[in-house]
C-alpha positions in Angstrom: 59.1 135.9 99.8 55.5 135.3 98.6 54.8 131.5 98.4 52.1 131.5 95.8 52.0 130.9 92.0 52.4 133.8 89.6 49.1 135.1 88.5 48.4 135.7 84.7 45.8 136.9 82.4 45.8 136.0 78.7 44.1 138.3 76.2 43.6 137.2 72.5 44.5 133.8 74.0 43.5 131.5 71.2 43.9 127.8 72.0 46.3 128.5 74.9 49.8 128.0 73.6 51.1 130.9 75.5 49.3 130.0 78.6 50.5 126.4 78.4 54.2 127.5 78.4 53.7 129.8 81.3 51.8 127.2 83.3 54.7 124.8 82.8 56.8 127.5 84.6 54.4 127.8 87.6 52.1 130.6 86.5 48.4 130.3 87.3 45.9 131.6 84.7 43.1 133.6 86.2 41.3 134.8 83.1 41.4 134.3 79.4 39.7 136.1 76.5 39.3 135.3 72.8 36.4 135.9 70.4 37.0 132.5 68.7 34.7 130.3 70.7 36.2 127.1 69.5 39.7 128.2 70.4 38.4 129.5 73.8 36.7 126.1 74.4 40.1 124.4 73.7 41.8 126.6 76.3 39.1 126.2 78.8 39.2 122.3 78.5 43.0 122.2 79.0 43.1 124.9 81.6 39.8 124.5 83.5 41.1 126.5 86.5 40.7 129.8 84.6 37.6 132.0 84.0 37.0 132.7 80.3 35.1 135.0 78.1 34.4 135.2 74.4 33.1 138.8 74.7 34.8 141.1 72.2 37.8 142.8 73.5 36.3 146.1 72.6 33.4 145.6 75.0 35.3 143.9 77.8 35.7 146.4 80.8 39.1 146.2 82.5 38.0 147.8 85.7 35.0 145.5 86.1 37.2 142.5 85.4 39.7 143.5 87.9 37.0 143.9 90.6 35.5 140.5 89.7 39.0 138.9 90.1 39.4 140.8 93.4 42.7 142.2 92.4 44.2 145.5 93.4 46.4 147.4 90.8 49.8 145.7 90.8 48.6 142.4 92.2 48.7 140.7 88.7 52.1 139.3 87.9 51.9 139.0 84.1 49.5 140.2 81.3 49.9 138.2 78.2 48.5 138.8 74.8 48.8 138.3 71.0 46.5 140.7 69.1 45.3 139.3 65.8 47.9 139.4 63.2 45.8 139.4 60.0 46.7 143.1 59.3 50.4 142.6 60.1 51.1 139.2 58.4 53.6 138.9 55.7 51.9 135.6 54.7 48.7 137.2 53.3 47.6 140.6 52.2 49.0 143.4 54.3 46.3 146.0 54.9 47.2 149.1 56.9 43.5 150.0 57.3 42.6 146.6 58.8 40.9 147.5 62.1 42.5 144.5 63.7 45.7 146.5 63.6 44.3 148.6 66.3 43.3 145.9 68.8 46.7 146.3 70.6 45.3 149.5 72.1 42.8 147.4 74.1 45.7 145.4 75.5 47.3 148.7 76.7 44.0 149.6 78.4 44.3 146.4 80.4 47.8 147.2 81.1 46.9 150.6 82.5 44.1 149.2 84.6 45.8 146.1 86.1 49.4 147.5 86.3 50.9 144.0 86.3 54.5 143.5 87.3 55.3 142.4 83.8 53.7 142.0 80.3 54.4 140.1 77.1 52.8 141.0 73.8 53.4 138.7 70.8 52.9 139.2 67.1 54.3 138.4 63.7 57.4 140.0 62.4 55.4 142.2 60.1 54.4 144.3 63.0 57.9 145.9 63.0 57.3 147.5 59.7 53.7 148.2 59.8 52.9 151.9 59.1 56.6 152.6 59.0 57.1 151.2 62.5 54.5 153.5 64.1 52.5 150.6 65.8 55.5 149.3 67.7 56.6 152.8 68.6 53.1 153.6 69.9 53.1 150.4 72.1 56.6 151.1 73.5 55.8 154.8 74.2 52.5 154.2 75.9 54.0 151.4 78.0 57.0 153.5 79.1 54.6 156.2 80.2 53.0 153.6 82.5 56.5 153.2 84.0 57.5 149.9 82.2 61.0 149.1 80.9 60.3 147.8 77.4 62.3 145.5 75.1 61.3 144.5 71.5 62.9 141.2 70.5 62.5 138.7 67.7 62.8 135.0 68.6 62.8 131.9 66.4 61.0 128.9 67.9 63.6 126.5 66.4 66.1 127.9 68.8 64.0 126.7 71.8 63.4 123.1 71.1 60.4 123.6 68.7 60.8 121.5 65.5 59.8 124.5 63.4 61.3 127.6 61.9 58.9 130.3 63.4 60.0 133.9 63.9 57.8 136.0 66.1 58.1 139.4 67.8 57.8 139.7 71.6 57.4 143.0 73.3 58.4 142.5 77.0 57.9 145.0 79.8 58.9 145.1 83.4 57.5 147.4 86.1 59.5 150.4 87.6 61.2 150.9 84.3 63.0 147.6 84.6 63.7 145.6 81.4 63.4 141.8 81.2 66.2 139.9 79.7 65.3 137.8 76.6 65.6 134.0 76.9 68.9 132.4 75.7 68.6 129.8 72.9 68.8 126.2 73.9 69.0 124.6 70.4 71.1 125.5 67.4 71.3 124.9 63.7 74.8 124.7 62.2 76.3 128.0 60.9 76.0 127.0 57.2 72.3 126.1 57.5 70.3 127.3 54.5 67.6 129.9 55.0 64.1 128.6 56.2 62.7 129.0 52.7 65.2 126.7 51.1 64.4 123.1 50.3 67.2 121.7 52.2 68.8 122.2 55.7 72.1 121.2 57.1 71.6 120.4 60.7 74.3 120.1 63.3 74.3 116.5 64.0 77.3 116.5 66.5 76.2 117.9 69.9 79.8 117.8 71.1 80.8 120.3 68.5 78.4 122.9 70.0 78.9 125.1 73.0 77.8 123.3 76.2 74.4 125.0 76.5 73.2 124.0 73.1 71.4 121.0 71.7 70.9 120.2 68.0 67.6 121.6 66.6 64.7 119.2 66.6 64.0 117.5 63.2 60.6 116.6 61.8 61.6 112.9 62.2 62.2 113.4 65.9 58.8 115.2 66.2 56.3 113.1 64.4 58.2 109.9 63.1 56.5 107.8 65.8 52.9 108.6 64.7 50.7 106.2 62.6 50.9 106.2 58.8 47.1 105.8 58.5 45.0 108.8 59.4 41.3 109.4 60.2 39.0 111.3 58.0 38.0 114.8 59.1 34.7 113.9 60.6 36.5 111.5 63.0 39.0 114.0 64.2 37.9 113.6 67.9 38.3 109.7 67.8 41.4 108.2 69.5 43.7 105.7 68.0 46.6 103.8 69.6 50.2 104.5 69.1 51.9 102.1 66.7 54.7 99.9 68.1 57.9 101.7 67.7 61.4 101.5 69.2 63.9 104.2 69.9 61.7 107.1 70.6 63.3 110.5 70.5 63.5 112.5 73.8 61.0 114.9 72.2 58.5 112.2 71.4 58.8 110.7 74.9 58.1 114.1 76.4 55.0 114.8 74.3 53.4 111.4 74.1 50.3 110.7 76.2 50.4 108.3 79.0 47.1 106.8 77.9 48.7 105.0 74.9 46.3 106.7 72.5 46.3 110.0 70.5 43.5 112.2 69.5 43.1 114.3 66.3 45.1 112.2 64.1 43.0 113.2 61.1 44.1 114.7 57.8 42.4 116.3 55.0 41.2 114.0 52.1 42.4 114.7 48.6 41.6 114.0 45.0 43.7 111.6 43.0 45.2 114.5 41.0 46.7 115.8 44.2 47.9 112.3 45.4 49.9 112.0 42.1 51.4 115.4 42.7 52.5 114.3 46.2 53.8 110.9 44.9 56.2 112.8 42.6 57.7 115.0 45.5 60.7 114.1 47.5 61.4 115.3 51.0 62.0 119.1 50.9 60.5 119.4 47.4 58.3 122.2 46.2 55.5 121.5 43.6 57.7 123.1 40.9 59.8 119.9 40.8 56.9 117.8 39.8 57.7 117.9 36.0 61.3 116.7 36.4 60.4 114.1 38.9 57.8 112.6 36.5 60.4 112.5 33.7 62.8 110.8 36.1 60.7 107.9 37.3 57.0 108.3 36.7 54.3 106.5 38.7 54.4 103.1 40.3 52.0 100.5 39.2 50.8 100.1 42.7 50.0 103.9 43.0 48.0 103.9 39.8 46.1 100.9 41.0 45.3 102.7 44.3 44.0 105.8 42.5 41.8 103.8 40.2 40.3 101.9 43.1 39.7 105.0 45.2 39.7 105.0 49.0 42.9 105.1 51.0 42.6 108.7 52.0 41.1 109.9 48.8 38.0 112.0 48.4 34.9 110.4 47.1 34.8 111.7 43.4 31.1 112.3 43.7 31.8 114.8 46.6 34.0 117.0 44.4 33.0 120.2 42.5 32.0 119.6 38.9 35.1 121.1 37.4 37.4 119.0 39.8 35.4 115.8 39.1 35.8 116.4 35.4 39.6 116.7 35.9 39.7 113.6 38.1 37.7 111.5 35.6 40.0 112.6 32.8 43.1 111.6 34.8 41.7 108.3 35.6 40.8 107.7 32.0 44.5 108.4 31.1 45.7 106.0 33.7 43.3 103.2 32.6 44.8 103.2 29.2 47.7 101.1 30.7 50.4 103.6 29.9 51.3 107.0 31.1 51.8 109.8 28.5 54.0 112.4 30.3 52.5 115.4 28.5 49.0 114.3 29.1 49.6 113.7 32.8 51.4 117.0 33.2 48.5 118.8 31.8 46.1 117.0 34.2 48.4 117.9 37.1 48.5 121.5 36.2 47.6 123.5 39.3 46.7 126.9 37.5 50.0 128.4 38.3 50.1 127.4 42.0 52.4 124.5 41.8 54.8 126.2 44.2 52.3 126.0 46.9 52.9 122.2 47.2 55.7 121.5 49.6 56.9 118.2 51.3 58.4 118.4 54.8 62.0 117.1 55.2 62.5 114.3 57.8 66.1 115.7 58.5 65.1 119.4 59.1 62.7 121.4 61.2 59.4 122.3 59.6 58.8 125.6 57.9 56.3 127.9 59.7 52.8 126.5 60.3 49.9 128.9 59.4 46.2 129.2 60.1 45.6 128.7 56.4 46.1 125.0 57.0 42.5 125.0 57.9 41.7 125.6 54.3 44.6 124.0 52.5 47.5 121.8 53.7 49.3 121.6 50.3 52.2 123.4 51.8 52.5 120.7 54.5 52.9 117.3 52.9 54.1 114.4 55.1 57.8 113.6 54.5 57.2 110.0 53.6 53.5 109.3 53.1 51.6 110.7 50.2 49.1 112.7 52.4 48.9 115.9 54.2 50.0 116.1 57.8 47.3 115.5 60.4 46.0 117.8 63.1 48.0 115.9 65.7 51.2 116.1 63.6 50.7 119.8 63.2 50.3 120.1 67.0 53.6 118.1 67.6 55.3 120.6 65.3 54.0 123.4 67.5 55.2 121.5 70.6 51.7 120.8 72.0 51.6 117.6 74.2 49.5 114.7 72.8 47.2 115.1 75.8 46.2 118.5 74.6 42.5 118.5 73.3 41.3 120.7 70.5 37.6 121.6 70.4 35.7 122.1 67.1 35.9 120.8 63.6 39.1 119.8 61.9 39.0 123.1 60.0 38.9 124.9 63.4 41.6 122.7 64.9 44.1 123.5 62.2 43.3 127.2 62.5 43.9 127.1 66.2 47.2 125.3 65.9 48.4 127.6 63.1 47.7 130.7 65.1 49.2 129.4 68.4 52.4 130.4 70.2 54.5 127.2 70.5 54.3 126.2 74.2 58.1 125.5 74.4 58.8 129.0 73.1 56.4 130.5 75.6 58.0 128.5 78.3 61.5 129.9 77.6 60.1 133.4 77.9 58.1 132.5 81.1 61.3 131.2 82.6 63.0 134.5 82.2 60.0 136.4 83.4 59.8 134.1 86.5 63.4 134.9 87.2 62.7 138.7 86.8 59.8 138.4 89.3 61.7 136.3 91.7 65.0 138.1 91.8 63.8 141.7 91.2 60.5 141.8 93.0 61.2 139.2 95.7 58.5 136.9 94.7 58.6 133.2 93.7 56.1 130.7 92.2 55.1 127.2 93.0 57.3 124.5 91.5 56.8 123.7 87.8 54.2 121.2 86.9 
C-alpha cells in the first residue's frame, strides 16, 4: 500500500469545481491549466498547493510538463479535464465548425504522455450528438488504444446533493482496460416529479418512504434561505457582509457556511424599474409569460410603486442607462406618477421584445434549474424566489455547492461566468469517491484521509 495522496492534474480547470470535489476525497492537485486568467486565479487562490499556467492548451507541452513535475509515465493517478463546451452546448448556438470542439484532442495528448491510472473528461450533454456522435466515438477509440477501459455516463447533479438540475456527460477511463463504476445517487426526487423545464416540482418530502441510501433532493430554500435579503452592488462584490441571524439552518447550509461569520460576493446585478415591475409580478416557479395574467389578478402594491419612483434599493441609476432604456424608464415612471395604473399602458411598457420567457423566478420548494455562464451578462432567468432581485454571486455559488469560504477573483461578470461554467464540487466528489475506490481496490493504492 502506498501511503500518499492521489495525484491529479486538471486541464480546462476553470475556477476549480472539479478539483475541489477531488480534493475533498484526498486527491492532491499538482498542476492546473486554463486560459481564463480570472478563473485560474480563483483556482490558485483556493488551491495554492498547485502549479498553474494560463498558457493555451495548444502550446502547452505535455512532455516538458511531466519532466517539470518529475513524474514517470504512470505515476499520475488521475487526469481531469472539461474542454470548453461552447461548440457542444444545447443552450446557445451549436456550431460543428467551432474550433473549440477539437480541444479534447489536446486532453488525449496529455493522456498519452502521462499515462495516468485513471482519467475523467466532463462536458455538456450536447457532446453525445455532436457530429453524429463522432466526437465521443473518437475519444473512446483513442483512449482504448491507450489501454483504458472507457465508460460514457450521464449524471444529474441533483442526484448527488446539489440543489440544481444539471445533467453532464462524464467519460471515465481506468488503466489496463479496467472500467470505473459510476457513482450511485445519494439524493432522489419523487417518481412523479415534473421535468426540469417545468415551473413546478413535486419533491419527495418523506425520507422514510425512500430506499435507505437516498435522501430528499436539496431545495433552493435549503441552499440559500439563510442568506441576506439585501445585496451589494457589482463594484463591491469582493466586500464581506455578516450572516443575518437565523434559526433552524439546514444541513446543507451548515456544511457550506463560513466559520468567519461573514460571506463574500453577495452582490447582484442592478436593474431598471421596468425589470423590477416584471419581477414583482412573478410568483415562485413563474416564467415571464405569466406577467400579463399576474398584473390583471393583483397589479402593483402602492409600496412598490413608491420604491420605483424614489429609485435606489437595488435599482440602476436612470442616468447610467442607454438612451432607449432611459426613455422607457421615464415613460413608465410617468404612468405610475399619474396615481393609477392602466393595465394596457403598463403592459406595453413591460414588453420585452418577445423575450418575456427568459424571465424566470426560482422556486423555494424545488432545486434550481441549470446555472449557465450567461448569468455574467443577464440573470433574468435566475430571479430570487422571494425578493424582487436577481440572485447574487454567492447564491449562485451555493446552488453549485461551492462553500462560502471559496473566493472568486475578478469582476462580478467574471465571477458569474466562472460559477456558471463550473462542475459542482459535490458532484465531482461523488465521482472522486468511486475513482478513489478504484485506485485503492484495483491498484493497491490509498490516499490520505479526506480533508
